[in-house]
PDB file with SEQRES, HELIX, SHEET and CRYST1 records, atoms N, CA, C and O in Angstrom:
SEQRES   1 A   84  MET TYR ARG THR ALA TYR GLN ARG GLY MET LEU THR VAL          
SEQRES   2 A   84  PHE PHE SER GLY GLY SER LYS PRO LEU GLU ILE TRP ASP          
SEQRES   3 A   84  THR GLN THR LYS ASP GLY TYR ILE LYS ARG PHE LEU ASP          
SEQRES   4 A   84  GLN GLU ILE LYS THR MET VAL MET GLU ILE ARG GLY THR          
SEQRES   5 A   84  ASN ILE SER THR THR TYR ILE ILE CYS PRO LYS GLY ASN          
SEQRES   6 A   84  GLN VAL LEU GLY ILE HIS MET PRO PHE LEU MET ASP GLY          
SEQRES   7 A   84  ILE LYS PHE ASN LEU ILE                                      
SHEET    1 AA1 2 ASP A  26  THR A  29  0                                        
SHEET    2 AA1 2 THR A  57  ILE A  60 -1                                        
SHEET    1 AA2 2 GLY A  32  ASP A  39  0                                        
SHEET    2 AA2 2 THR A  44  GLY A  51 -1                                        
CRYST1    1.000    1.000    1.000  90.00  90.00  90.00 P 1           1          
ATOM      1  N   MET A   1      -3.296   7.875  13.849  1.00  0.00           N  
ATOM      2  CA  MET A   1      -3.329   6.444  13.935  1.00  0.00           C  
ATOM      3  C   MET A   1      -2.059   5.894  14.749  1.00  0.00           C  
ATOM      4  O   MET A   1      -2.194   5.003  15.588  1.00  0.00           O  
ATOM      5  N   TYR A   2      -0.901   6.438  14.473  1.00  0.00           N  
ATOM      6  CA  TYR A   2       0.363   5.933  15.027  1.00  0.00           C  
ATOM      7  C   TYR A   2       1.002   6.988  15.947  1.00  0.00           C  
ATOM      8  O   TYR A   2       2.127   6.802  16.411  1.00  0.00           O  
ATOM      9  N   ARG A   3       0.254   8.142  16.222  1.00  0.00           N  
ATOM     10  CA  ARG A   3       0.824   9.277  16.927  1.00  0.00           C  
ATOM     11  C   ARG A   3       1.207   8.849  18.349  1.00  0.00           C  
ATOM     12  O   ARG A   3       2.239   9.303  18.844  1.00  0.00           O  
ATOM     13  N   THR A   4       0.415   7.984  19.043  1.00  0.00           N  
ATOM     14  CA  THR A   4       0.764   7.583  20.453  1.00  0.00           C  
ATOM     15  C   THR A   4       1.507   6.259  20.465  1.00  0.00           C  
ATOM     16  O   THR A   4       1.881   5.798  21.544  1.00  0.00           O  
ATOM     17  N   ALA A   5       1.737   5.635  19.347  1.00  0.00           N  
ATOM     18  CA  ALA A   5       2.416   4.296  19.295  1.00  0.00           C  
ATOM     19  C   ALA A   5       3.938   4.524  19.425  1.00  0.00           C  
ATOM     20  O   ALA A   5       4.511   5.520  18.981  1.00  0.00           O  
ATOM     21  N   TYR A   6       4.502   3.565  20.039  1.00  0.00           N  
ATOM     22  CA  TYR A   6       6.012   3.600  20.176  1.00  0.00           C  
ATOM     23  C   TYR A   6       6.579   3.346  18.814  1.00  0.00           C  
ATOM     24  O   TYR A   6       6.317   2.319  18.188  1.00  0.00           O  
ATOM     25  N   GLN A   7       7.393   4.336  18.344  1.00  0.00           N  
ATOM     26  CA  GLN A   7       8.023   4.273  16.971  1.00  0.00           C  
ATOM     27  C   GLN A   7       9.525   4.132  17.062  1.00  0.00           C  
ATOM     28  O   GLN A   7      10.248   5.101  17.296  1.00  0.00           O  
ATOM     29  N   ARG A   8       9.985   2.893  16.871  1.00  0.00           N  
ATOM     30  CA  ARG A   8      11.433   2.601  16.818  1.00  0.00           C  
ATOM     31  C   ARG A   8      11.675   1.565  15.819  1.00  0.00           C  
ATOM     32  O   ARG A   8      10.821   0.690  15.679  1.00  0.00           O  
ATOM     33  N   GLY A   9      12.762   1.554  15.088  1.00  0.00           N  
ATOM     34  CA  GLY A   9      13.011   0.540  14.154  1.00  0.00           C  
ATOM     35  C   GLY A   9      12.187   0.787  12.898  1.00  0.00           C  
ATOM     36  O   GLY A   9      12.244   1.862  12.301  1.00  0.00           O  
ATOM     37  N   MET A  10      11.443  -0.197  12.520  1.00  0.00           N  
ATOM     38  CA  MET A  10      10.630  -0.123  11.321  1.00  0.00           C  
ATOM     39  C   MET A  10       9.150  -0.201  11.630  1.00  0.00           C  
ATOM     40  O   MET A  10       8.761  -1.004  12.478  1.00  0.00           O  
ATOM     41  N   LEU A  11       8.353   0.545  11.026  1.00  0.00           N  
ATOM     42  CA  LEU A  11       6.864   0.568  11.131  1.00  0.00           C  
ATOM     43  C   LEU A  11       6.288   0.218   9.819  1.00  0.00           C  
ATOM     44  O   LEU A  11       6.532   0.929   8.844  1.00  0.00           O  
ATOM     45  N   THR A  12       5.523  -0.853   9.725  1.00  0.00           N  
ATOM     46  CA  THR A  12       4.997  -1.293   8.473  1.00  0.00           C  
ATOM     47  C   THR A  12       3.459  -0.743   8.347  1.00  0.00           C  
ATOM     48  O   THR A  12       2.608  -0.988   9.202  1.00  0.00           O  
ATOM     49  N   VAL A  13       3.233  -0.021   7.252  1.00  0.00           N  
ATOM     50  CA  VAL A  13       1.867   0.379   7.025  1.00  0.00           C  
ATOM     51  C   VAL A  13       1.272  -0.248   5.811  1.00  0.00           C  
ATOM     52  O   VAL A  13       0.078  -0.114   5.541  1.00  0.00           O  
ATOM     53  N   PHE A  14       2.085  -0.916   5.097  1.00  0.00           N  
ATOM     54  CA  PHE A  14       1.572  -1.824   3.955  1.00  0.00           C  
ATOM     55  C   PHE A  14       2.470  -2.941   3.682  1.00  0.00           C  
ATOM     56  O   PHE A  14       3.663  -2.781   3.426  1.00  0.00           O  
ATOM     57  N   PHE A  15       1.847  -4.152   3.742  1.00  0.00           N  
ATOM     58  CA  PHE A  15       2.604  -5.440   3.431  1.00  0.00           C  
ATOM     59  C   PHE A  15       1.576  -6.222   2.669  1.00  0.00           C  
ATOM     60  O   PHE A  15       0.531  -6.592   3.205  1.00  0.00           O  
ATOM     61  N   SER A  16       1.891  -6.488   1.339  1.00  0.00           N  
ATOM     62  CA  SER A  16       0.956  -7.251   0.520  1.00  0.00           C  
ATOM     63  C   SER A  16       0.831  -8.710   0.904  1.00  0.00           C  
ATOM     64  O   SER A  16      -0.125  -9.386   0.526  1.00  0.00           O  
ATOM     65  N   GLY A  17       1.814  -9.193   1.665  1.00  0.00           N  
ATOM     66  CA  GLY A  17       1.719 -10.592   2.104  1.00  0.00           C  
ATOM     67  C   GLY A  17       0.886 -10.843   3.289  1.00  0.00           C  
ATOM     68  O   GLY A  17       0.636 -11.996   3.640  1.00  0.00           O  
ATOM     69  N   GLY A  18       0.423  -9.762   3.954  1.00  0.00           N  
ATOM     70  CA  GLY A  18      -0.335  -9.922   5.199  1.00  0.00           C  
ATOM     71  C   GLY A  18      -1.771 -10.358   4.931  1.00  0.00           C  
ATOM     72  O   GLY A  18      -2.201 -10.420   3.780  1.00  0.00           O  
ATOM     73  N   SER A  19      -2.485 -10.650   5.960  1.00  0.00           N  
ATOM     74  CA  SER A  19      -3.889 -11.166   5.771  1.00  0.00           C  
ATOM     75  C   SER A  19      -4.853 -10.089   5.264  1.00  0.00           C  
ATOM     76  O   SER A  19      -5.768 -10.362   4.487  1.00  0.00           O  
ATOM     77  N   LYS A  20      -4.609  -8.800   5.750  1.00  0.00           N  
ATOM     78  CA  LYS A  20      -5.464  -7.748   5.353  1.00  0.00           C  
ATOM     79  C   LYS A  20      -4.625  -6.582   4.930  1.00  0.00           C  
ATOM     80  O   LYS A  20      -4.483  -5.623   5.689  1.00  0.00           O  
ATOM     81  N   PRO A  21      -4.045  -6.627   3.707  1.00  0.00           N  
ATOM     82  CA  PRO A  21      -3.041  -5.633   3.336  1.00  0.00           C  
ATOM     83  C   PRO A  21      -3.599  -4.184   3.191  1.00  0.00           C  
ATOM     84  O   PRO A  21      -2.846  -3.218   3.316  1.00  0.00           O  
ATOM     85  N   LEU A  22      -4.943  -4.044   2.923  1.00  0.00           N  
ATOM     86  CA  LEU A  22      -5.537  -2.760   2.588  1.00  0.00           C  
ATOM     87  C   LEU A  22      -6.401  -2.371   3.784  1.00  0.00           C  
ATOM     88  O   LEU A  22      -7.307  -1.555   3.615  1.00  0.00           O  
ATOM     89  N   GLU A  23      -6.175  -2.903   4.969  1.00  0.00           N  
ATOM     90  CA  GLU A  23      -7.025  -2.647   6.148  1.00  0.00           C  
ATOM     91  C   GLU A  23      -7.053  -1.138   6.402  1.00  0.00           C  
ATOM     92  O   GLU A  23      -8.141  -0.613   6.641  1.00  0.00           O  
ATOM     93  N   ILE A  24      -5.988  -0.437   6.368  1.00  0.00           N  
ATOM     94  CA  ILE A  24      -5.989   1.038   6.842  1.00  0.00           C  
ATOM     95  C   ILE A  24      -5.926   1.913   5.527  1.00  0.00           C  
ATOM     96  O   ILE A  24      -5.687   3.118   5.601  1.00  0.00           O  
ATOM     97  N   TRP A  25      -6.128   1.326   4.418  1.00  0.00           N  
ATOM     98  CA  TRP A  25      -6.032   2.083   3.176  1.00  0.00           C  
ATOM     99  C   TRP A  25      -7.402   2.301   2.509  1.00  0.00           C  
ATOM    100  O   TRP A  25      -8.269   1.432   2.597  1.00  0.00           O  
ATOM    101  N   ASP A  26      -7.597   3.404   1.872  1.00  0.00           N  
ATOM    102  CA  ASP A  26      -8.773   3.596   1.018  1.00  0.00           C  
ATOM    103  C   ASP A  26      -8.394   3.229  -0.422  1.00  0.00           C  
ATOM    104  O   ASP A  26      -7.220   3.395  -0.752  1.00  0.00           O  
ATOM    105  N   THR A  27      -9.205   2.785  -1.242  1.00  0.00           N  
ATOM    106  CA  THR A  27      -8.881   2.516  -2.602  1.00  0.00           C  
ATOM    107  C   THR A  27      -9.845   3.227  -3.523  1.00  0.00           C  
ATOM    108  O   THR A  27     -11.013   3.457  -3.210  1.00  0.00           O  
ATOM    109  N   GLN A  28      -9.295   3.563  -4.672  1.00  0.00           N  
ATOM    110  CA  GLN A  28     -10.050   4.301  -5.732  1.00  0.00           C  
ATOM    111  C   GLN A  28      -9.848   3.461  -7.076  1.00  0.00           C  
ATOM    112  O   GLN A  28      -8.727   3.332  -7.568  1.00  0.00           O  
ATOM    113  N   THR A  29     -10.905   2.941  -7.600  1.00  0.00           N  
ATOM    114  CA  THR A  29     -10.716   2.240  -8.917  1.00  0.00           C  
ATOM    115  C   THR A  29     -11.753   2.726  -9.904  1.00  0.00           C  
ATOM    116  O   THR A  29     -12.956   2.507  -9.763  1.00  0.00           O  
ATOM    117  N   LYS A  30     -11.213   3.409 -10.927  1.00  0.00           N  
ATOM    118  CA  LYS A  30     -12.052   3.920 -12.041  1.00  0.00           C  
ATOM    119  C   LYS A  30     -11.339   3.565 -13.316  1.00  0.00           C  
ATOM    120  O   LYS A  30     -10.203   4.003 -13.499  1.00  0.00           O  
ATOM    121  N   ASP A  31     -11.897   2.837 -14.165  1.00  0.00           N  
ATOM    122  CA  ASP A  31     -11.205   2.332 -15.404  1.00  0.00           C  
ATOM    123  C   ASP A  31      -9.893   1.597 -15.020  1.00  0.00           C  
ATOM    124  O   ASP A  31      -8.845   1.800 -15.632  1.00  0.00           O  
ATOM    125  N   GLY A  32      -9.993   0.762 -14.013  1.00  0.00           N  
ATOM    126  CA  GLY A  32      -8.804  -0.002 -13.608  1.00  0.00           C  
ATOM    127  C   GLY A  32      -9.218  -1.045 -12.546  1.00  0.00           C  
ATOM    128  O   GLY A  32     -10.401  -1.358 -12.410  1.00  0.00           O  
ATOM    129  N   TYR A  33      -8.214  -1.586 -11.785  1.00  0.00           N  
ATOM    130  CA  TYR A  33      -8.443  -2.563 -10.784  1.00  0.00           C  
ATOM    131  C   TYR A  33      -7.336  -2.642  -9.817  1.00  0.00           C  
ATOM    132  O   TYR A  33      -6.222  -2.207 -10.108  1.00  0.00           O  
ATOM    133  N   ILE A  34      -7.594  -3.168  -8.703  1.00  0.00           N  
ATOM    134  CA  ILE A  34      -6.599  -3.478  -7.598  1.00  0.00           C  
ATOM    135  C   ILE A  34      -6.820  -4.927  -7.284  1.00  0.00           C  
ATOM    136  O   ILE A  34      -7.935  -5.343  -6.969  1.00  0.00           O  
ATOM    137  N   LYS A  35      -5.733  -5.718  -7.372  1.00  0.00           N  
ATOM    138  CA  LYS A  35      -5.891  -7.128  -7.060  1.00  0.00           C  
ATOM    139  C   LYS A  35      -4.567  -7.663  -6.471  1.00  0.00           C  
ATOM    140  O   LYS A  35      -3.484  -7.132  -6.716  1.00  0.00           O  
ATOM    141  N   ARG A  36      -4.720  -8.763  -5.667  1.00  0.00           N  
ATOM    142  CA  ARG A  36      -3.561  -9.428  -5.044  1.00  0.00           C  
ATOM    143  C   ARG A  36      -3.394 -10.767  -5.575  1.00  0.00           C  
ATOM    144  O   ARG A  36      -4.365 -11.496  -5.780  1.00  0.00           O  
ATOM    145  N   PHE A  37      -2.134 -11.136  -5.816  1.00  0.00           N  
ATOM    146  CA  PHE A  37      -1.861 -12.488  -6.380  1.00  0.00           C  
ATOM    147  C   PHE A  37      -0.511 -12.835  -6.056  1.00  0.00           C  
ATOM    148  O   PHE A  37       0.254 -11.981  -5.606  1.00  0.00           O  
ATOM    149  N   LEU A  38      -0.121 -14.144  -6.268  1.00  0.00           N  
ATOM    150  CA  LEU A  38       1.162 -14.695  -6.024  1.00  0.00           C  
ATOM    151  C   LEU A  38       2.068 -14.452  -7.261  1.00  0.00           C  
ATOM    152  O   LEU A  38       1.791 -14.953  -8.351  1.00  0.00           O  
ATOM    153  N   ASP A  39       3.128 -13.690  -7.070  1.00  0.00           N  
ATOM    154  CA  ASP A  39       4.081 -13.310  -8.192  1.00  0.00           C  
ATOM    155  C   ASP A  39       5.071 -14.484  -8.287  1.00  0.00           C  
ATOM    156  O   ASP A  39       5.833 -14.685  -7.342  1.00  0.00           O  
ATOM    157  N   GLN A  40       5.100 -15.229  -9.318  1.00  0.00           N  
ATOM    158  CA  GLN A  40       5.932 -16.349  -9.548  1.00  0.00           C  
ATOM    159  C   GLN A  40       7.340 -16.058  -9.572  1.00  0.00           C  
ATOM    160  O   GLN A  40       8.141 -16.918  -9.208  1.00  0.00           O  
ATOM    161  N   GLU A  41       7.744 -14.846  -9.995  1.00  0.00           N  
ATOM    162  CA  GLU A  41       9.124 -14.431 -10.117  1.00  0.00           C  
ATOM    163  C   GLU A  41       9.734 -14.229  -8.743  1.00  0.00           C  
ATOM    164  O   GLU A  41      10.860 -14.675  -8.524  1.00  0.00           O  
ATOM    165  N   ILE A  42       9.036 -13.564  -7.780  1.00  0.00           N  
ATOM    166  CA  ILE A  42       9.605 -13.235  -6.491  1.00  0.00           C  
ATOM    167  C   ILE A  42       8.998 -14.066  -5.402  1.00  0.00           C  
ATOM    168  O   ILE A  42       9.322 -13.892  -4.228  1.00  0.00           O  
ATOM    169  N   LYS A  43       8.141 -14.948  -5.764  1.00  0.00           N  
ATOM    170  CA  LYS A  43       7.520 -16.040  -4.914  1.00  0.00           C  
ATOM    171  C   LYS A  43       6.938 -15.405  -3.670  1.00  0.00           C  
ATOM    172  O   LYS A  43       7.220 -15.868  -2.565  1.00  0.00           O  
ATOM    173  N   THR A  44       6.111 -14.328  -3.812  1.00  0.00           N  
ATOM    174  CA  THR A  44       5.390 -13.781  -2.653  1.00  0.00           C  
ATOM    175  C   THR A  44       4.159 -13.071  -3.203  1.00  0.00           C  
ATOM    176  O   THR A  44       4.064 -12.803  -4.401  1.00  0.00           O  
ATOM    177  N   MET A  45       3.194 -12.764  -2.287  1.00  0.00           N  
ATOM    178  CA  MET A  45       1.980 -12.098  -2.640  1.00  0.00           C  
ATOM    179  C   MET A  45       2.282 -10.609  -2.958  1.00  0.00           C  
ATOM    180  O   MET A  45       3.015  -9.931  -2.238  1.00  0.00           O  
ATOM    181  N   VAL A  46       1.698 -10.157  -4.038  1.00  0.00           N  
ATOM    182  CA  VAL A  46       1.835  -8.737  -4.419  1.00  0.00           C  
ATOM    183  C   VAL A  46       0.506  -8.059  -4.662  1.00  0.00           C  
ATOM    184  O   VAL A  46      -0.514  -8.709  -4.889  1.00  0.00           O  
ATOM    185  N   MET A  47       0.535  -6.814  -4.613  1.00  0.00           N  
ATOM    186  CA  MET A  47      -0.654  -6.008  -4.971  1.00  0.00           C  
ATOM    187  C   MET A  47      -0.490  -5.361  -6.315  1.00  0.00           C  
ATOM    188  O   MET A  47       0.478  -4.636  -6.549  1.00  0.00           O  
ATOM    189  N   GLU A  48      -1.421  -5.613  -7.199  1.00  0.00           N  
ATOM    190  CA  GLU A  48      -1.279  -4.991  -8.527  1.00  0.00           C  
ATOM    191  C   GLU A  48      -2.280  -3.883  -8.608  1.00  0.00           C  
ATOM    192  O   GLU A  48      -3.466  -4.090  -8.354  1.00  0.00           O  
ATOM    193  N   ILE A  49      -1.813  -2.688  -8.965  1.00  0.00           N  
ATOM    194  CA  ILE A  49      -2.763  -1.531  -9.083  1.00  0.00           C  
ATOM    195  C   ILE A  49      -2.597  -1.079 -10.537  1.00  0.00           C  
ATOM    196  O   ILE A  49      -1.527  -0.645 -10.963  1.00  0.00           O  
ATOM    197  N   ARG A  50      -3.670  -1.198 -11.254  1.00  0.00           N  
ATOM    198  CA  ARG A  50      -3.584  -0.967 -12.730  1.00  0.00           C  
ATOM    199  C   ARG A  50      -4.772  -0.175 -13.156  1.00  0.00           C  
ATOM    200  O   ARG A  50      -5.915  -0.464 -12.802  1.00  0.00           O  
ATOM    201  N   GLY A  51      -4.469   0.841 -13.930  1.00  0.00           N  
ATOM    202  CA  GLY A  51      -5.598   1.661 -14.479  1.00  0.00           C  
ATOM    203  C   GLY A  51      -5.136   2.399 -15.736  1.00  0.00           C  
ATOM    204  O   GLY A  51      -3.954   2.375 -16.081  1.00  0.00           O  
ATOM    205  N   THR A  52      -6.028   3.017 -16.377  1.00  0.00           N  
ATOM    206  CA  THR A  52      -5.723   3.775 -17.578  1.00  0.00           C  
ATOM    207  C   THR A  52      -5.205   5.188 -17.285  1.00  0.00           C  
ATOM    208  O   THR A  52      -4.610   5.824 -18.155  1.00  0.00           O  
ATOM    209  N   ASN A  53      -5.434   5.686 -16.039  1.00  0.00           N  
ATOM    210  CA  ASN A  53      -4.982   6.952 -15.640  1.00  0.00           C  
ATOM    211  C   ASN A  53      -4.568   6.868 -14.120  1.00  0.00           C  
ATOM    212  O   ASN A  53      -5.273   6.308 -13.281  1.00  0.00           O  
ATOM    213  N   ILE A  54      -3.394   7.457 -13.847  1.00  0.00           N  
ATOM    214  CA  ILE A  54      -2.835   7.349 -12.486  1.00  0.00           C  
ATOM    215  C   ILE A  54      -3.667   8.100 -11.472  1.00  0.00           C  
ATOM    216  O   ILE A  54      -3.579   7.832 -10.274  1.00  0.00           O  
ATOM    217  N   SER A  55      -4.499   9.067 -11.953  1.00  0.00           N  
ATOM    218  CA  SER A  55      -5.362   9.816 -11.050  1.00  0.00           C  
ATOM    219  C   SER A  55      -6.678   9.228 -10.704  1.00  0.00           C  
ATOM    220  O   SER A  55      -7.420   9.753  -9.874  1.00  0.00           O  
ATOM    221  N   THR A  56      -6.990   8.050 -11.391  1.00  0.00           N  
ATOM    222  CA  THR A  56      -8.263   7.433 -11.230  1.00  0.00           C  
ATOM    223  C   THR A  56      -8.203   6.027 -10.520  1.00  0.00           C  
ATOM    224  O   THR A  56      -9.234   5.523 -10.072  1.00  0.00           O  
ATOM    225  N   THR A  57      -7.085   5.456 -10.432  1.00  0.00           N  
ATOM    226  CA  THR A  57      -6.794   4.170  -9.748  1.00  0.00           C  
ATOM    227  C   THR A  57      -5.642   4.189  -8.803  1.00  0.00           C  
ATOM    228  O   THR A  57      -4.489   4.228  -9.230  1.00  0.00           O  
ATOM    229  N   TYR A  58      -5.924   4.162  -7.514  1.00  0.00           N  
ATOM    230  CA  TYR A  58      -4.869   4.268  -6.507  1.00  0.00           C  
ATOM    231  C   TYR A  58      -5.228   3.867  -5.147  1.00  0.00           C  
ATOM    232  O   TYR A  58      -6.407   3.650  -4.871  1.00  0.00           O  
ATOM    233  N   ILE A  59      -4.266   3.748  -4.247  1.00  0.00           N  
ATOM    234  CA  ILE A  59      -4.564   3.508  -2.807  1.00  0.00           C  
ATOM    235  C   ILE A  59      -4.019   4.739  -2.058  1.00  0.00           C  
ATOM    236  O   ILE A  59      -3.031   5.356  -2.458  1.00  0.00           O  
ATOM    237  N   ILE A  60      -4.713   5.066  -0.948  1.00  0.00           N  
ATOM    238  CA  ILE A  60      -4.307   6.159  -0.133  1.00  0.00           C  
ATOM    239  C   ILE A  60      -4.418   5.840   1.401  1.00  0.00           C  
ATOM    240  O   ILE A  60      -5.386   5.218   1.838  1.00  0.00           O  
ATOM    241  N   CYS A  61      -3.434   6.268   2.178  1.00  0.00           N  
ATOM    242  CA  CYS A  61      -3.461   5.972   3.590  1.00  0.00           C  
ATOM    243  C   CYS A  61      -3.245   7.226   4.378  1.00  0.00           C  
ATOM    244  O   CYS A  61      -2.408   8.057   4.023  1.00  0.00           O  
ATOM    245  N   PRO A  62      -3.993   7.372   5.448  1.00  0.00           N  
ATOM    246  CA  PRO A  62      -4.960   6.530   6.080  1.00  0.00           C  
ATOM    247  C   PRO A  62      -6.281   6.702   5.465  1.00  0.00           C  
ATOM    248  O   PRO A  62      -6.450   7.589   4.629  1.00  0.00           O  
ATOM    249  N   LYS A  63      -7.294   5.859   5.846  1.00  0.00           N  
ATOM    250  CA  LYS A  63      -8.698   5.906   5.402  1.00  0.00           C  
ATOM    251  C   LYS A  63      -9.275   7.191   5.875  1.00  0.00           C  
ATOM    252  O   LYS A  63      -8.842   7.725   6.896  1.00  0.00           O  
ATOM    253  N   GLY A  64     -10.241   7.708   5.170  1.00  0.00           N  
ATOM    254  CA  GLY A  64     -11.047   8.906   5.545  1.00  0.00           C  
ATOM    255  C   GLY A  64     -10.167  10.092   5.907  1.00  0.00           C  
ATOM    256  O   GLY A  64      -9.204  10.415   5.212  1.00  0.00           O  
ATOM    257  N   ASN A  65     -10.529  10.736   7.025  1.00  0.00           N  
ATOM    258  CA  ASN A  65      -9.824  11.935   7.441  1.00  0.00           C  
ATOM    259  C   ASN A  65      -8.891  11.682   8.605  1.00  0.00           C  
ATOM    260  O   ASN A  65      -8.587  12.611   9.353  1.00  0.00           O  
ATOM    261  N   GLN A  66      -8.414  10.429   8.787  1.00  0.00           N  
ATOM    262  CA  GLN A  66      -7.500  10.189   9.878  1.00  0.00           C  
ATOM    263  C   GLN A  66      -6.153  10.664   9.497  1.00  0.00           C  
ATOM    264  O   GLN A  66      -5.910  11.032   8.348  1.00  0.00           O  
ATOM    265  N   VAL A  67      -5.212  10.662  10.511  1.00  0.00           N  
ATOM    266  CA  VAL A  67      -3.824  11.192  10.338  1.00  0.00           C  
ATOM    267  C   VAL A  67      -2.976  10.028  10.718  1.00  0.00           C  
ATOM    268  O   VAL A  67      -3.285   9.357  11.703  1.00  0.00           O  
ATOM    269  N   LEU A  68      -1.855   9.726   9.951  1.00  0.00           N  
ATOM    270  CA  LEU A  68      -0.950   8.723  10.267  1.00  0.00           C  
ATOM    271  C   LEU A  68      -0.147   8.968  11.550  1.00  0.00           C  
ATOM    272  O   LEU A  68      -0.007   8.066  12.376  1.00  0.00           O  
ATOM    273  N   GLY A  69       0.362  10.147  11.711  1.00  0.00           N  
ATOM    274  CA  GLY A  69       1.101  10.495  12.816  1.00  0.00           C  
ATOM    275  C   GLY A  69       2.437   9.842  13.037  1.00  0.00           C  
ATOM    276  O   GLY A  69       2.878   9.584  14.157  1.00  0.00           O  
ATOM    277  N   ILE A  70       3.076   9.580  11.867  1.00  0.00           N  
ATOM    278  CA  ILE A  70       4.434   8.855  11.880  1.00  0.00           C  
ATOM    279  C   ILE A  70       5.492  10.000  12.052  1.00  0.00           C  
ATOM    280  O   ILE A  70       5.491  11.025  11.371  1.00  0.00           O  
ATOM    281  N   HIS A  71       6.412   9.703  13.058  1.00  0.00           N  
ATOM    282  CA  HIS A  71       7.476  10.643  13.328  1.00  0.00           C  
ATOM    283  C   HIS A  71       8.900  10.146  12.858  1.00  0.00           C  
ATOM    284  O   HIS A  71       9.922  10.791  13.094  1.00  0.00           O  
ATOM    285  N   MET A  72       8.884   8.996  12.201  1.00  0.00           N  
ATOM    286  CA  MET A  72      10.162   8.443  11.766  1.00  0.00           C  
ATOM    287  C   MET A  72      10.754   9.213  10.628  1.00  0.00           C  
ATOM    288  O   MET A  72      10.002   9.753   9.816  1.00  0.00           O  
ATOM    289  N   PRO A  73      12.116   9.301  10.512  1.00  0.00           N  
ATOM    290  CA  PRO A  73      12.696  10.125   9.463  1.00  0.00           C  
ATOM    291  C   PRO A  73      12.887   9.544   8.137  1.00  0.00           C  
ATOM    292  O   PRO A  73      13.327  10.243   7.223  1.00  0.00           O  
ATOM    293  N   PHE A  74      12.579   8.277   7.960  1.00  0.00           N  
ATOM    294  CA  PHE A  74      12.742   7.566   6.656  1.00  0.00           C  
ATOM    295  C   PHE A  74      11.512   6.899   6.194  1.00  0.00           C  
ATOM    296  O   PHE A  74      10.703   6.454   7.008  1.00  0.00           O  
ATOM    297  N   LEU A  75      11.334   6.809   4.881  1.00  0.00           N  
ATOM    298  CA  LEU A  75      10.314   6.035   4.222  1.00  0.00           C  
ATOM    299  C   LEU A  75      10.887   5.164   3.244  1.00  0.00           C  
ATOM    300  O   LEU A  75      11.625   5.616   2.369  1.00  0.00           O  
ATOM    301  N   MET A  76      10.571   3.808   3.335  1.00  0.00           N  
ATOM    302  CA  MET A  76      11.154   2.846   2.495  1.00  0.00           C  
ATOM    303  C   MET A  76      10.013   2.278   1.681  1.00  0.00           C  
ATOM    304  O   MET A  76       8.908   2.138   2.206  1.00  0.00           O  
ATOM    305  N   ASP A  77      10.223   1.957   0.468  1.00  0.00           N  
ATOM    306  CA  ASP A  77       9.212   1.379  -0.408  1.00  0.00           C  
ATOM    307  C   ASP A  77       9.854   0.383  -1.365  1.00  0.00           C  
ATOM    308  O   ASP A  77      10.961   0.595  -1.860  1.00  0.00           O  
ATOM    309  N   GLY A  78       9.134  -0.709  -1.614  1.00  0.00           N  
ATOM    310  CA  GLY A  78       9.535  -1.659  -2.589  1.00  0.00           C  
ATOM    311  C   GLY A  78       8.576  -1.831  -3.727  1.00  0.00           C  
ATOM    312  O   GLY A  78       7.476  -2.327  -3.482  1.00  0.00           O  
ATOM    313  N   ILE A  79       8.872  -1.485  -4.899  1.00  0.00           N  
ATOM    314  CA  ILE A  79       7.998  -1.445  -6.069  1.00  0.00           C  
ATOM    315  C   ILE A  79       8.574  -2.225  -7.197  1.00  0.00           C  
ATOM    316  O   ILE A  79       9.747  -2.034  -7.519  1.00  0.00           O  
ATOM    317  N   LYS A  80       7.765  -3.164  -7.874  1.00  0.00           N  
ATOM    318  CA  LYS A  80       8.251  -3.874  -9.015  1.00  0.00           C  
ATOM    319  C   LYS A  80       7.357  -3.475 -10.193  1.00  0.00           C  
ATOM    320  O   LYS A  80       6.134  -3.610 -10.154  1.00  0.00           O  
ATOM    321  N   PHE A  81       7.984  -3.005 -11.184  1.00  0.00           N  
ATOM    322  CA  PHE A  81       7.247  -2.522 -12.326  1.00  0.00           C  
ATOM    323  C   PHE A  81       7.308  -3.512 -13.472  1.00  0.00           C  
ATOM    324  O   PHE A  81       8.398  -3.981 -13.801  1.00  0.00           O  
ATOM    325  N   ASN A  82       6.193  -3.851 -14.091  1.00  0.00           N  
ATOM    326  CA  ASN A  82       6.114  -4.683 -15.271  1.00  0.00           C  
ATOM    327  C   ASN A  82       5.673  -3.790 -16.421  1.00  0.00           C  
ATOM    328  O   ASN A  82       4.491  -3.450 -16.467  1.00  0.00           O  
ATOM    329  N   LEU A  83       6.515  -3.391 -17.335  1.00  0.00           N  
ATOM    330  CA  LEU A  83       6.128  -2.501 -18.400  1.00  0.00           C  
ATOM    331  C   LEU A  83       5.770  -3.345 -19.517  1.00  0.00           C  
ATOM    332  O   LEU A  83       6.569  -4.193 -19.915  1.00  0.00           O  
ATOM    333  N   ILE A  84       4.584  -3.180 -20.084  1.00  0.00           N  
ATOM    334  CA  ILE A  84       4.072  -4.009 -21.098  1.00  0.00           C  
ATOM    335  C   ILE A  84       4.170  -3.197 -22.410  1.00  0.00           C  
ATOM    336  O   ILE A  84       3.786  -3.689 -23.471  1.00  0.00           O  
TER     337      ILE A  84                                                      
END                                                                             
């Protein structure tokens, strides 16, 4: 997917505030759900992935049998946990 793209600075593969945040992602939901909503605490759109088992509710990138082809040396992730 990004093998031939110019890669410098930051490359975003997921942004929950975008218009189509799961466009290049496959989703699996069994005994759970994936939904997007406005988080009142951080005042931005977030993606909630919730299930009874981590192996049955998840997102995976890229879709199908494609390859991301990212050559950048760092991966950054921002996750907010709400433990109930």
